[in-house]
C-alpha positions in Angstrom: -0.1 0.0 0.0 1.5 3.5 -0.9 1.2 6.3 1.7 1.1 9.7 -1.0 3.0 12.6 0.7 4.0 15.9 -0.2 7.9 16.2 -0.3 9.8 19.3 0.1 13.0 19.2 -1.8 16.0 20.9 -2.3 17.2 21.2 -6.2 21.0 21.3 -6.6 22.6 22.6 -10.0 23.6 19.5 -11.0 20.3 18.4 -11.1 20.3 16.3 -7.8 17.0 16.3 -5.5 17.3 16.0 -1.9 13.9 15.7 0.2 14.3 18.1 3.3 11.0 17.3 4.7 7.7 15.2 4.2 4.1 16.4 4.9 1.8 14.2 6.2 -1.8 14.0 5.1 -3.1 15.7 8.2 -0.9 18.5 7.8 1.7 17.6 10.1 5.6 18.3 8.9 8.3 15.9 9.8 12.1 17.1 8.6 14.5 14.6 7.0 17.1 14.3 9.5 19.7 12.7 7.1 19.7 10.8 3.6 21.6 7.7 3.9 21.0 6.2 0.6 19.7 7.2 -2.9 19.2 4.4 -5.7 17.0 3.3 -8.4 14.8 0.6 -6.9 11.2 -1.0 -7.0 8.7 -0.5 -4.3 8.4 -4.4 -3.2 5.4 -3.8 -0.4 3.5 -1.0 -2.6 4.5 -1.7 -6.5 6.2 1.0 -8.7 9.9 1.7 -10.0 11.5 4.8 -9.3 14.2 6.8 -7.3 14.3 5.4 -3.6 15.6 7.7 -0.9 16.5 6.0 2.6 16.1 8.7 4.9 16.3 8.8 9.0 13.1 10.9 9.9 12.6 11.2 13.6 14.9 8.7 14.5 13.3 6.0 12.1 14.8 4.9 8.6 11.9 4.9 6.0 12.2 4.8 2.2 10.9 7.5 0.3 9.9 6.8 -3.4 9.8 9.4 -6.4 8.1 7.2 -9.4 7.4 9.5 -12.3 7.0 12.2 -9.8 4.8 10.6 -7.6 6.2 10.6 -4.2 5.1 8.2 -1.3 6.3 5.8 1.2 5.2 2.3 1.8 2.5 1.3 4.5 
């Protein structure tokens, strides 16, 4: 299952996208503490293929996906 999210990000001159925070469906915002890894990967739980950002948010490791400009995380 996909949890669709609004993702705030920085865009570098070289085209690199770095998520800085996520906005939950109820409006709460959570900062991305650290980006641990970025790679092209499939979401095995929710389906889809795109860039997977392994991030630490509030001390938890989560996977954020960007699949053809649709941003989500696995439920």
